[in-house]
Backbone bond lengths (Angstrom), bond angles and torsions (degrees), N, CA, C in turn:
res aa  C-N    CA-C-N  psi(-1)  N-CA   C-N-CA  omega(-1)  CA-C   N-CA-C  phi
1 X - - - 1.424 - - 1.487 109.98 -
2 X 1.289 119.41 123.71 1.521 118.69 -170.77 1.528 108.16 -77.86
3 X 1.334 111.87 148.84 1.442 118.02 179.07 1.548 104.95 -144.69
4 X 1.355 114.01 173.29 1.414 117.20 -179.60 1.557 109.66 -74.65
5 X 1.302 113.00 168.75 1.500 118.82 179.30 1.501 111.86 -59.27
6 X 1.354 114.17 131.86 1.429 116.37 178.48 1.492 115.08 -52.06
7 X 1.293 122.40 142.38 1.429 121.65 -171.10 1.584 113.18 -125.65
8 X 1.263 115.43 3.33 1.537 113.46 -177.51 1.537 107.03 -135.54
9 X 1.244 111.68 156.18 1.500 116.60 175.51 1.528 107.54 -68.89
10 X 1.305 114.83 147.57 1.412 118.17 -176.82 1.490 112.00 -71.34
11 X 1.376 124.55 -168.74 1.361 126.73 -169.86 1.584 107.76 111.65
12 X 1.331 113.62 -7.58 1.495 115.04 169.70 1.509 109.92 -135.65
13 X 1.346 113.18 -174.42 1.436 118.25 -171.30 1.610 106.89 -112.58
14 X 1.342 110.91 148.38 1.468 118.11 177.60 1.509 112.07 -151.46
15 X 1.281 119.98 131.36 1.420 121.68 179.73 1.476 114.99 -171.22
16 X 1.413 119.69 -173.96 1.398 124.77 -173.82 1.516 108.99 -112.94
17 X 1.322 116.11 137.37 1.458 123.00 174.92 1.498 108.32 -125.71
18 X 1.333 121.37 146.46 1.424 117.93 173.76 1.500 109.18 -131.04
19 X 1.288 117.39 145.11 1.436 121.04 172.20 1.524 114.73 -98.58
20 X 1.315 115.71 129.31 1.500 118.12 179.08 1.500 107.09 -124.35
21 X 1.319 114.71 169.49 1.397 124.35 -175.20 1.448 117.19 154.71
22 X 1.259 121.00 170.42 1.410 115.97 -174.22 1.623 104.87 -78.63
23 X 1.333 116.10 166.50 1.453 119.81 -175.83 1.508 113.13 -53.98
24 X 1.375 116.72 138.73 1.432 122.83 174.61 1.523 110.52 74.19
25 X 1.312 121.11 28.85 1.455 122.62 176.62 1.552 116.24 -91.67
26 X 1.389 110.14 2.70 1.522 114.36 174.42 1.578 109.95 94.00
27 X 1.255 116.40 21.11 1.488 117.23 -179.36 1.529 114.36 -66.76
28 X 1.388 115.08 -47.83 1.435 118.95 -178.61 1.550 111.44 -70.80
29 X 1.289 120.73 -36.12 1.507 121.45 175.64 1.527 109.49 -63.39
30 X 1.304 116.57 -38.19 1.494 119.16 176.80 1.478 112.83 -65.63
31 X 1.349 116.75 -42.81 1.410 122.01 178.29 1.586 111.75 -57.15
32 X 1.345 115.14 -45.67 1.446 122.92 179.94 1.512 111.04 -64.10
33 X 1.328 115.72 -40.00 1.542 120.15 -177.17 1.503 107.22 -69.50
34 X 1.312 120.11 -39.13 1.489 120.69 -178.75 1.551 110.77 -68.60
35 X 1.325 117.49 -39.77 1.453 123.48 -174.92 1.596 105.01 -77.11
36 X 1.319 115.81 -35.29 1.479 119.19 178.21 1.553 111.61 93.96
37 X 1.346 115.17 9.83 1.463 123.08 176.91 1.502 108.57 -154.78
38 X 1.348 115.91 156.34 1.420 122.89 174.68 1.472 114.13 -65.63
39 X 1.322 121.26 104.98 1.433 123.99 174.07 1.494 109.76 -117.44
40 X 1.376 119.27 -17.60 1.511 120.13 178.53 1.463 107.61 -124.56
41 X 1.359 114.94 139.76 1.471 116.76 179.87 1.487 112.98 -73.41
42 X 1.320 116.65 143.07 1.492 119.66 179.20 1.478 110.39 -121.85
43 X 1.282 119.48 150.90 1.439 125.20 -179.40 1.539 108.54 -158.61
44 X 1.301 116.47 151.54 1.461 118.26 179.23 1.527 110.89 -80.47
45 X 1.299 117.76 4.50 1.482 117.34 175.09 1.556 109.88 -110.20
46 X 1.368 111.34 144.67 1.491 116.37 -175.34 1.561 110.91 -63.30
47 X 1.344 110.76 162.84 1.449 120.47 171.87 1.563 111.65 64.27
48 X 1.362 114.63 38.48 1.445 117.37 178.97 1.515 112.88 -81.65
49 X 1.331 118.71 -35.66 1.426 122.44 -179.09 1.550 110.40 -81.99
50 X 1.270 113.13 129.92 1.517 118.45 -178.66 1.530 113.00 -122.04
51 X 1.313 114.50 -14.43 1.522 118.91 177.01 1.554 107.84 -117.76
52 X 1.343 115.87 158.16 1.468 116.30 169.28 1.508 105.44 -85.34
53 X 1.407 113.16 102.38 1.356 122.66 179.26 1.525 114.05 -82.19
54 X 1.280 126.09 126.15 1.380 124.06 179.82 1.499 113.87 -96.51
55 X 1.275 118.32 126.16 1.521 120.58 171.23 1.517 106.10 -110.25
56 X 1.337 117.13 143.05 1.426 123.53 -174.32 1.534 107.99 -115.99
57 X 1.390 113.94 118.58 1.534 118.79 -179.76 1.580 103.58 -100.23
58 X 1.292 116.61 126.54 1.474 120.85 178.18 1.535 108.11 -105.22
59 X 1.314 115.18 128.21 1.516 116.85 173.21 1.516 104.68 -138.52
60 X 1.344 111.57 161.90 1.514 114.47 178.82 1.515 114.57 -55.46
61 X 1.410 112.76 -38.90 1.418 117.41 -172.93 1.577 115.87 -94.31
62 X 1.388 111.92 -7.23 1.495 117.23 -171.03 1.429 114.08 -164.65
63 X 1.423 115.40 162.96 1.484 120.75 168.87 1.440 105.33 -129.79
64 X 1.310 113.79 121.94 1.575 116.74 175.79 1.485 105.87 -105.29
65 X 1.326 118.65 129.48 1.429 124.09 175.09 1.516 107.42 -105.07
66 X 1.307 116.62 113.62 1.500 119.12 -171.82 1.518 109.47 -98.12
67 X 1.275 119.18 125.61 1.479 126.02 175.84 1.505 109.87 -101.93
68 X 1.308 114.26 115.78 1.417 116.14 -175.63 1.523 108.07 -102.27
69 X 1.317 115.52 117.83 1.502 120.60 -170.66 1.511 107.60 -98.20
70 X 1.341 114.30 161.11 1.495 119.54 171.24 1.512 106.51 -67.55
71 X 1.333 119.78 158.13 1.475 123.38 176.88 1.459 112.36 -65.93
72 X 1.341 119.61 133.38 1.484 119.91 178.09 1.518 106.40 -78.44
73 X 1.295 113.15 134.73 1.572 119.60 -175.39 1.502 105.86 -153.36
74 X 1.401 111.27 171.68 1.458 122.01 174.30 1.413 105.94 -75.00
75 X 1.379 123.06 114.48 1.473 118.92 -175.04 1.515 114.29 -83.26
76 X 1.332 114.37 140.03 1.461 119.60 173.78 1.445 114.81 -109.43
77 X 1.272 120.07 -5.80 1.465 123.78 -179.49 1.583 107.90 -137.86
78 X 1.327 113.68 170.85 1.379 121.07 -178.65 1.594 108.57 -63.97
79 X 1.319 114.14 -36.72 1.449 117.73 176.43 1.470 113.15 -60.44
80 X 1.352 116.07 -42.45 1.514 122.58 177.16 1.517 110.02 -58.74
81 X 1.290 116.42 -43.82 1.555 120.48 -178.23 1.520 107.18 -62.88
82 X 1.300 115.39 -46.44 1.499 117.22 -178.19 1.553 111.37 -64.45
83 X 1.286 115.77 -40.07 1.489 117.86 178.91 1.561 110.04 -62.92
84 X 1.292 119.93 -40.92 1.421 125.75 172.10 1.599 114.31 -55.97
85 X 1.377 112.07 -40.57 1.426 115.38 -178.86 1.540 108.43 -71.88
86 X 1.317 118.14 -30.76 1.474 119.45 175.08 1.485 113.95 -59.56
87 X 1.362 112.61 -42.37 1.466 121.16 179.68 1.518 111.46 -61.93
88 X 1.340 115.66 -51.30 1.483 118.51 -176.32 1.570 114.20 -66.61
89 X 1.350 114.00 -34.59 1.479 120.33 176.59 1.563 108.52 -63.18
90 X 1.312 115.94 -41.87 1.431 122.21 -178.84 1.590 109.65 -62.18
91 X 1.291 112.62 -48.40 1.558 117.81 -175.48 1.526 109.72 -56.58
92 X 1.354 116.17 -34.89 1.473 118.70 -179.46 1.524 112.93 -72.55
93 X 1.345 120.82 -10.81 1.375 118.05 -174.62 1.480 115.70 -120.45
94 X 1.339 120.34 9.65 1.402 122.16 179.31 1.517 115.48 -105.08
95 X 1.391 116.67 166.60 1.434 120.25 -179.35 1.498 116.50 -87.49
96 X 1.422 112.83 -24.92 1.453 117.55 175.42 1.541 106.99 -149.86
97 X 1.318 114.90 151.61 1.461 120.79 -177.33 1.582 103.92 -122.29
98 X 1.390 113.61 127.83 1.445 123.23 174.04 1.487 111.70 -104.04
99 X 1.324 116.11 118.62 1.467 120.86 -179.17 1.601 105.22 -93.18
100 X 1.307 118.81 120.25 1.426 123.34 -178.54 1.480 111.37 -99.47
101 X 1.292 116.34 132.39 1.534 119.65 179.95 1.567 105.47 -139.99
102 X 1.282 120.25 127.49 1.445 121.92 176.67 1.493 113.43 -64.51
103 X 1.355 118.76 137.67 1.434 123.01 -179.12 1.573 109.68 -67.03
104 X 1.326 116.10 -28.38 1.494 118.63 -175.78 1.409 118.35 -89.07
105 X 1.422 116.98 7.78 1.493 119.97 179.80 1.480 107.90 -131.03
106 X 1.364 115.44 133.59 1.434 119.95 -179.64 1.581 109.43 -67.23
107 X 1.320 110.85 152.11 1.446 117.68 174.79 1.562 109.21 -54.75
108 X 1.304 116.34 128.80 1.463 121.14 -177.61 1.528 112.90 -123.55
109 X 1.253 116.42 177.97 1.551 119.60 -179.47 1.515 112.93 -53.14
110 X 1.408 115.81 -36.35 1.454 121.12 -177.74 1.517 109.32 -64.16
111 X 1.363 117.86 -43.47 1.439 122.96 178.55 1.639 108.48 -62.30
112 X 1.271 113.51 -44.82 1.543 117.50 -175.87 1.528 107.69 -61.54
113 X 1.322 114.00 -42.52 1.433 119.87 -178.50 1.553 108.89 -57.96
114 X 1.311 116.64 -46.56 1.429 120.32 -175.34 1.580 109.91 -66.39
115 X 1.372 112.12 -47.92 1.474 117.03 -175.91 1.500 110.89 -64.62
116 X 1.376 120.43 -29.84 1.379 124.27 -179.59 1.647 106.90 -71.55
117 X 1.269 116.35 -35.90 1.468 118.38 172.33 1.537 113.10 -65.31
118 X 1.358 115.01 -43.80 1.455 119.64 176.46 1.560 111.90 -61.46
119 X 1.309 119.19 -32.83 1.456 123.71 -177.19 1.642 104.92 -62.55
120 X 1.281 116.69 -32.64 1.519 121.01 -179.72 1.503 115.47 -73.26
121 X 1.366 114.73 -16.62 1.556 121.76 176.96 1.450 106.38 -86.75
122 X 1.342 120.48 98.91 1.404 121.59 -171.91 1.543 117.48 -76.51
123 X 1.356 120.90 -42.56 1.422 123.23 -166.44 1.502 113.63 -88.49
124 X 1.381 118.19 -26.07 1.464 118.17 -173.01 1.530 109.88 -86.52
125 X 1.373 114.76 127.94 1.504 119.75 177.01 1.528 111.11 -57.43
126 X 1.270 117.38 145.45 1.518 124.13 -175.60 1.533 104.47 -127.80
127 X 1.419 114.63 129.50 1.379 123.66 179.73 1.521 107.83 -117.69
128 X 1.411 117.95 129.71 1.419 119.30 176.88 1.521 106.99 -92.81
129 X 1.415 114.41 126.96 1.451 121.65 177.34 1.463 111.92 -111.71
130 X 1.265 120.73 109.14 1.414 121.12 -178.34 1.587 107.69 -89.63
131 X 1.244 115.93 107.97 1.550 122.35 -168.40 1.548 108.96 -90.07
132 X 1.330 115.70 173.00 1.489 124.32 170.34 1.551 111.08 56.52
133 X 1.343 114.41 42.24 1.503 116.49 179.62 1.492 111.98 -72.54
134 X 1.317 117.56 -13.94 1.455 115.93 176.80 1.527 113.17 -69.47
135 X 1.334 115.94 -13.58 1.462 119.43 -175.51 1.606 112.66 -89.75
136 X 1.356 117.82 -2.28 1.401 119.83 -175.56 1.589 113.46 -132.62
137 X 1.371 114.70 164.58 1.439 113.97 177.61 1.559 106.88 -92.86
138 X 1.365 117.27 176.89 1.415 123.89 -174.93 1.575 114.02 -57.82
139 X 1.287 114.07 -40.41 1.439 120.06 -175.03 1.468 111.16 -66.35
140 X 1.382 116.42 -45.81 1.420 125.90 176.97 1.550 111.36 -55.33
141 X 1.342 109.58 -49.16 1.501 119.86 -177.80 1.535 109.34 -60.89
142 X 1.369 117.38 -46.85 1.436 119.67 176.89 1.524 114.09 -55.70
143 X 1.366 117.85 -43.87 1.408 123.01 -179.49 1.578 110.41 -62.45
144 X 1.336 115.10 -39.28 1.467 123.18 -179.74 1.608 107.84 -63.88
145 X 1.307 116.88 -47.37 1.455 120.64 179.90 1.517 112.59 -63.35
146 X 1.372 119.34 -38.19 1.401 119.50 174.60 1.555 112.98 -68.25
147 X 1.341 115.77 -37.71 1.541 120.40 177.79 1.480 109.66 -62.37
148 X 1.366 118.06 -39.70 1.580 118.76 -178.29 1.515 107.76 -66.36
149 X 1.338 115.47 -45.39 1.408 121.68 -174.41 1.628 110.33 -61.92
150 X 1.335 113.24 -41.43 1.437 119.78 -177.69 1.567 112.20 -69.00
151 X 1.347 113.56 -30.94 1.491 120.11 -174.71 1.625 104.44 -67.15
152 X 1.353 117.05 -44.68 1.461 120.63 -178.93 1.515 108.46 -67.09
153 X 1.324 121.90 -37.41 1.427 124.53 178.66 1.555 110.47 -59.11
154 X 1.343 112.05 -47.23 1.498 121.50 -178.47 1.569 107.97 -58.91
155 X 1.289 118.15 -36.38 1.488 121.90 -172.46 1.591 109.11 -94.16
156 X 1.335 116.17 4.81 1.454 118.36 169.40 1.602 113.01 85.13
157 X 1.326 120.78 22.69 1.404 117.33 173.95 1.582 110.42 -141.89
158 X 1.314 115.83 179.96 1.478 117.36 -172.29 1.486 105.68 -132.22
159 X 1.408 116.94 134.01 1.493 116.71 174.40 1.623 109.52 -72.26
160 X 1.391 111.96 139.80 1.450 115.68 173.79 1.489 113.76 -61.62
161 X 1.385 114.14 -34.65 1.490 117.05 175.03 1.506 106.02 -153.42
162 X 1.375 117.30 154.60 1.516 117.93 169.62 1.512 103.00 -125.14
163 X 1.440 114.23 119.02 1.453 119.13 -177.38 1.508 113.37 -125.23
164 X 1.401 115.60 123.78 1.413 119.18 172.58 1.579 111.81 -82.99
165 X 1.324 117.66 131.87 1.482 119.27 179.17 1.513 111.86 -139.39
166 X 1.290 113.55 158.23 1.508 121.16 166.02 1.485 109.01 -128.30
167 X 1.368 117.12 108.38 1.416 121.65 -178.25 1.493 111.33 -69.84
168 X 1.401 115.05 -35.22 1.501 119.73 177.10 1.447 112.35 -69.43
169 X 1.398 118.30 -40.96 1.425 121.78 179.40 1.466 115.89 -88.68
170 X 1.330 116.78 5.36 1.514 127.12 179.16 1.498 105.21 50.10
171 X 1.364 120.20 48.77 1.387 121.30 176.05 1.595 110.35 -107.85
172 X 1.296 115.55 123.89 1.500 121.93 -178.53 1.395 119.29 61.77
173 X 1.389 117.84 13.02 1.484 121.11 176.12 1.488 108.86 -64.46
174 X 1.436 119.80 -40.48 1.442 121.13 -179.30 1.538 109.82 -68.39
175 X 1.348 114.97 -33.05 1.541 118.48 178.42 1.499 110.23 -63.09
176 X 1.339 114.47 -40.88 1.494 119.94 178.40 1.530 110.25 -55.02
177 X 1.346 113.22 -51.83 1.418 119.93 177.60 1.599 112.18 -54.20
178 X 1.338 112.50 -47.41 1.474 118.07 178.53 1.525 111.73 -55.82
179 X 1.272 117.59 -38.58 1.464 121.62 -175.42 1.609 109.81 -83.39
180 X 1.264 118.47 -23.75 1.465 118.43 175.42 1.543 114.36 -76.49
181 X 1.324 115.12 -32.40 1.451 122.59 -175.54 1.554 112.68 -56.49
182 X 1.342 119.23 -47.94 1.452 118.92 -179.17 1.576 114.77 -65.22
183 X 1.316 113.91 -18.24 1.452 118.56 -179.86 1.528 111.95 -85.52
184 X 1.331 117.75 -4.89 1.437 120.80 179.40 1.579 110.54 -88.93
185 X 1.323 115.23 156.42 1.486 115.28 173.18 1.430 115.93 -68.56
186 X 1.278 123.32 154.71 1.426 124.67 172.57 1.521 111.90 -74.71
187 X 1.309 121.29 140.14 1.420 120.42 -174.65 1.549 108.51 163.38
188 X 1.355 116.95 167.92 1.428 121.92 -177.32 1.481 110.62 -74.23
189 X 1.344 115.81 169.10 1.477 120.90 176.25 1.524 111.65 -62.78
190 X 1.348 115.28 144.15 1.487 119.03 -178.18 1.534 112.99 -94.79
191 X 1.285 115.79 -16.53 1.517 121.28 -177.19 1.547 108.11 -133.31
192 X 1.348 115.00 148.66 1.524 116.41 177.04 1.453 113.43 -60.99
193 X 1.364 116.68 151.75 1.441 123.97 174.67 1.538 108.74 -53.12
194 X 1.271 120.83 137.60 1.456 124.75 175.97 1.471 112.31 93.22
195 X 1.383 124.90 -20.80 1.428 124.88 171.11 1.531 109.75 -67.10
196 X 1.378 117.72 125.77 1.421 120.93 178.39 1.503 112.79 -104.46
197 X 1.246 117.65 -18.87 1.463 121.57 178.05 1.534 108.32 -159.10
198 X 1.391 115.86 155.32 1.481 116.78 174.70 1.604 109.46 -107.03
199 X 1.324 113.72 13.23 1.457 119.61 178.82 1.598 108.15 -67.62
200 X 1.290 119.56 128.08 1.492 118.98 176.68 1.522 110.53 -53.48
201 X 1.373 114.47 144.23 1.490 116.66 178.94 1.517 114.01 -58.12
202 X 1.315 116.27 -38.92 1.451 120.40 179.13 1.515 113.12 -58.33
203 X 1.351 115.82 -41.43 1.440 118.65 176.66 1.550 113.47 -67.95
204 X 1.270 115.13 -36.51 1.485 120.17 178.93 1.558 109.93 -65.28
205 X 1.315 114.38 -42.30 1.441 120.91 178.73 1.517 110.22 -60.94
206 X 1.315 114.24 -48.17 1.494 118.91 -179.16 1.591 110.20 -64.22
207 X 1.295 114.29 -31.63 1.574 117.26 174.65 1.487 111.48 -67.88
208 X 1.366 119.43 -41.67 1.451 120.51 179.35 1.496 109.93 -66.03
209 X 1.295 120.42 -39.21 1.465 120.35 177.58 1.535 111.95 -62.99
210 X 1.420 114.42 -40.73 1.446 118.97 178.86 1.566 109.90 -65.49
211 X 1.257 117.29 -41.03 1.480 120.50 176.80 1.511 112.84 -54.46
212 X 1.357 114.07 -49.03 1.433 121.08 178.48 1.550 111.14 -63.58
213 X 1.319 118.92 -38.80 1.450 123.34 -179.72 1.526 110.80 -69.64
214 X 1.364 118.61 -26.93 1.472 120.96 175.74 1.460 116.53 -74.44
215 X 1.303 111.87 -24.17 1.501 118.56 -177.06 1.449 112.74 -61.70
216 X 1.330 120.50 125.61 1.493 120.27 174.70 1.414 114.17 73.81
217 X 1.326 125.52 11.03 1.410 122.90 177.47 1.643 107.99 -91.78
218 X 1.288 112.00 7.88 1.452 118.83 177.00 1.527 112.96 44.96
219 X 1.245 123.57 -130.58 1.447 121.57 -177.04 1.477 116.77 -98.18
220 X 1.418 114.01 4.93 1.446 117.86 -174.32 1.468 115.68 -68.10
221 X 1.372 114.96 -41.22 1.525 115.42 -173.79 1.529 108.74 -133.79
222 X 1.340 119.66 60.56 1.462 116.86 -174.13 1.453 114.00 -60.58
223 X 1.356 122.33 -43.93 1.451 122.58 -178.13 1.487 115.15 -120.78
224 X 1.381 118.50 7.04 1.424 118.82 -173.28 1.554 117.65 -84.30
225 X 1.393 112.76 0.87 1.465 115.32 -176.35 1.455 111.99 -101.15
226 X 1.301 120.29 128.37 1.466 128.21 172.43 1.560 108.18 -123.29
227 X 1.358 118.22 145.65 1.398 119.18 178.04 1.515 111.08 -125.60
228 X 1.333 120.70 132.43 1.468 120.51 175.27 1.551 108.48 -126.79
229 X 1.342 112.39 124.89 1.442 119.26 178.87 1.525 107.04 -81.28
230 X 1.331 121.01 113.74 1.447 119.89 -179.45 1.466 114.85 -78.75
231 X 1.298 120.10 -38.30 1.502 123.08 171.81 1.521 113.19 -159.63
232 X 1.312 112.55 153.47 1.412 122.00 175.55 1.531 104.96 -131.55
233 X 1.330 117.39 111.70 1.487 123.12 -174.66 1.522 110.62 -133.42
234 X 1.328 117.71 135.24 1.420 119.44 176.26 1.528 112.12 -68.04
235 X 1.246 120.39 132.73 1.484 123.48 -179.01 1.523 108.62 -63.92
236 X 1.323 113.89 134.28 1.485 119.21 -176.70 1.538 107.78 -80.67
237 X 1.346 118.55 164.61 1.437 123.32 176.90 1.555 115.22 62.58
238 X 1.336 117.54 27.19 1.416 118.68 178.50 1.478 109.46 -106.92
239 X 1.342 121.30 138.51 1.489 121.72 174.33 1.495 111.85 -56.30
240 X 1.320 114.03 147.34 1.502 120.54 -175.25 1.505 109.85 -54.86
241 X 1.343 115.10 -40.30 1.554 116.31 -175.26 1.552 109.91 -82.93
242 X 1.307 118.49 2.98 1.497 119.73 176.01 1.453 110.61 -132.37
243 X 1.366 123.48 61.23 1.434 122.98 -177.49 1.514 110.75 -73.80
244 X 1.365 115.54 159.46 1.452 119.63 179.66 1.612 105.27 -144.39
245 X 1.229 115.62 127.85 1.491 118.31 178.62 1.566 107.73 -102.35
246 X 1.399 114.63 124.47 1.420 117.63 173.68 1.567 112.05 -87.02
247 X 1.263 116.22 120.82 1.523 121.55 177.80 1.476 112.58 -113.45
248 X 1.341 119.41 113.20 1.416 125.04 -177.90 1.621 108.34 -105.40
249 X 1.368 115.68 119.65 1.436 117.28 -175.93 1.460 113.23 -136.48
250 X 1.269 121.44 148.91 1.481 126.86 177.77 1.497 108.38 -113.73
251 X 1.414 116.08 128.25 1.414 123.53 168.58 1.502 109.33 -93.12
252 X 1.368 115.64 119.97 1.436 117.90 179.17 1.563 113.14 -100.32
253 X 1.290 113.16 138.83 1.515 115.21 171.08 1.613 106.28 -130.52
254 X 1.257 113.09 174.77 1.445 118.77 -167.92 1.550 117.08 -88.67
255 X 1.341 112.72 -29.24 1.480 119.52 -173.85 1.541 110.09 -131.87
256 X 1.342 117.39 149.12 1.496 116.90 176.34 1.491 108.55 -60.54
257 X 1.298 123.48 -32.31 1.514 125.04 -171.37 1.553 107.64 -67.21
258 X 1.385 117.27 -20.61 1.435 120.10 -179.48 1.529 114.26 -82.52
259 X 1.285 116.04 -14.50 1.492 122.74 -175.04 1.539 109.92 -63.58
260 X 1.293 118.00 -43.69 1.517 121.89 175.71 1.450 114.56 -59.34
261 X 1.337 114.12 -39.40 1.490 118.38 174.32 1.461 115.69 -54.68
262 X 1.423 117.85 -49.56 1.410 124.35 -177.44 1.553 109.58 -70.69
263 X 1.363 115.15 -44.26 1.425 114.52 -179.42 1.430 116.78 -73.42
264 X 1.394 120.70 -36.13 1.413 122.65 174.30 1.489 110.94 83.47
265 X 1.355 116.09 166.52 1.516 122.46 176.95 1.473 111.03 -56.39
266 X 1.367 116.62 124.50 1.489 121.51 -178.50 1.583 114.96 53.25
267 X 1.319 116.65 24.27 1.445 118.78 176.15 1.552 112.02 86.47
268 X 1.345 119.82 3.03 1.401 120.58 -167.26 1.552 112.12 -63.52
269 X 1.383 119.26 -40.49 1.415 119.94 -179.33 1.508 114.84 -63.54
270 X 1.423 112.62 -44.92 1.398 118.90 -179.18 1.589 111.69 -62.40
271 X 1.330 113.57 -34.07 1.497 118.50 179.94 1.562 106.93 -68.82
272 X 1.316 117.34 -41.74 1.430 120.38 177.40 1.498 111.38 -61.51
273 X 1.351 119.63 -44.70 1.472 125.03 178.20 1.563 104.53 -56.91
274 X 1.342 118.20 -49.51 1.449 119.08 -175.83 1.500 110.39 -60.46
275 X 1.312 118.37 -44.48 1.526 121.77 -177.21 1.547 112.24 -60.55
276 X 1.349 110.62 -47.84 1.486 120.99 -174.28 1.487 106.84 -62.45
277 X 1.403 115.50 -53.04 1.487 119.43 -168.14 1.553 107.69 -74.58
278 X 1.321 118.31 -29.78 1.511 122.01 173.97 1.478 111.72 -55.94
279 X 1.324 114.86 -48.27 1.486 119.86 -176.71 1.640 109.77 -58.58
280 X 1.377 113.52 -44.23 1.446 116.60 179.82 1.559 110.44 -68.44
281 X 1.320 115.39 -40.07 1.491 118.63 -178.85 1.568 111.09 -61.56
282 X 1.328 114.22 -39.41 1.481 120.43 -178.81 1.535 110.32 -70.09
283 X 1.320 115.94 -35.65 1.473 122.06 174.98 1.555 110.72 -65.04
284 X 1.372 115.61 -42.13 1.424 119.90 179.31 1.528 115.31 -69.74
285 X 1.367 116.63 -39.58 1.426 119.98 -174.03 1.576 112.26 -98.10
286 X 1.335 114.91 -12.03 1.477 117.46 177.59 1.476 114.54 67.21
287 X 1.415 116.98 29.27 1.437 122.03 -179.67 1.413 110.06 -147.07
288 X 1.397 122.82 148.55 1.477 125.02 175.11 1.474 106.90 -62.42
289 X 1.358 116.21 146.19 1.443 124.38 -177.13 1.529 115.26 -133.29
290 X 1.306 117.12 135.78 1.431 123.66 170.43 1.514 109.61 -100.30
291 X 1.326 119.91 112.15 1.457 122.11 -171.39 1.491 109.30 -104.39
292 X 1.340 116.75 121.40 1.491 125.39 177.76 1.547 108.09 -106.55
293 X 1.346 118.58 109.56 1.429 118.95 -178.92 1.524 112.25 -114.22
294 X 1.319 111.45 140.46 1.537 115.84 177.19 1.505 107.72 -132.17
295 X 1.346 118.08 145.73 1.440 122.61 179.45 1.580 107.84 -103.83
296 X 1.360 115.39 123.14 1.408 116.33 176.68 1.548 114.51 -127.90
297 X 1.328 116.93 160.87 1.426 122.69 -178.32 1.555 111.30 -99.76
298 X 1.310 113.15 125.30 1.499 115.35 178.48 1.543 101.28 -125.70
299 X 1.331 118.14 94.14 1.448 122.33 -164.66 1.514 112.92 -57.54
300 X 1.374 115.01 123.79 1.480 124.41 170.91 1.625 106.93 54.68
301 X 1.280 114.79 42.85 1.560 115.41 -170.82 1.577 112.53 -62.63
302 X 1.369 113.91 -25.69 1.404 115.59 -175.89 1.561 114.67 -69.19
303 X 1.317 112.80 -18.13 1.480 119.85 -176.68 1.547 111.72 -110.67
304 X 1.269 117.18 2.82 1.437 123.93 -172.29 1.497 114.38 -109.72
305 X 1.354 123.43 104.10 1.494 123.16 -171.97 1.517 109.81 -53.98
306 X 1.327 115.89 -41.71 1.571 120.65 -177.71 1.498 111.34 -62.77
307 X 1.382 116.29 -42.86 1.444 121.23 177.41 1.480 115.01 -67.70
308 X 1.406 114.38 -36.79 1.467 117.63 178.93 1.465 111.27 -66.81
309 X 1.395 116.28 -38.22 1.463 117.22 177.32 1.515 112.34 -62.43
310 X 1.366 115.26 -42.51 1.461 120.71 178.64 1.525 113.49 -60.81
311 X 1.255 112.53 -33.50 1.541 116.47 -178.03 1.546 111.62 -92.48
312 X 1.339 115.86 4.60 1.509 116.80 168.37 1.552 112.89 95.44
313 X 1.325 116.58 17.88 1.538 118.24 178.34 1.563 110.17 -108.64
């Protein structure tokens, strides 16, 4: 996995870790908790993550570069197949793999499918991370930890660590980082102090808009929304102490009938999406933003190679 030129003398550890798991296992929330800031979008609907977002954790003794992958799943579209390819490519390039499994859900066929794939990766250490521990009592958590251990034994390998965490309750997140560090190679920092992600700003802004657009759309448009930021330009003729950034973005859906759902009665939903995402964008970029949103139809884009390319997949 390519990184920038090392910038510190060695004496500490630095490397890449990725979190895998079925959709909605808490991978993005965990990445954000470890980094200490929102670098990956989260949503209560599966398949929210579409890019490998990197979060960078800086410590005196180490630098952890976290690669947040889409959830591995049985693909039904070309987009689904491409997302799975992203996951497998990432696994081959990291120093440690964290398998995320929610504490409140029993091990299912999806988890077995992933763990079976992990069993085939011989050299990379694998850590089991039982997430969302704030949702269960101690007895249920103990059962889950035993089940996760047992599954690895059945498939003929051993977890390097099994760690229960709650990213929302900030429980054992620091411990997880402590356990990941010794699994990293020794070496200098890979990114400058203060960098929290190497994701381009335009991609992050698009993701924040998509996160807001997904909110409250219930089951109508789970995967049909894509966002492309066309341009981000500072407004001319503004005094230096009152800058304004113009952000022009398109929200793409697959069918004309979905347009009304995203826009809402008299444009109310789209306005809400704009307000919500603008606040997050301003927090991310540290500058006031004028956000110009348009909803467009890209017919069946999840199945069309040409449209997927255009939308950045």
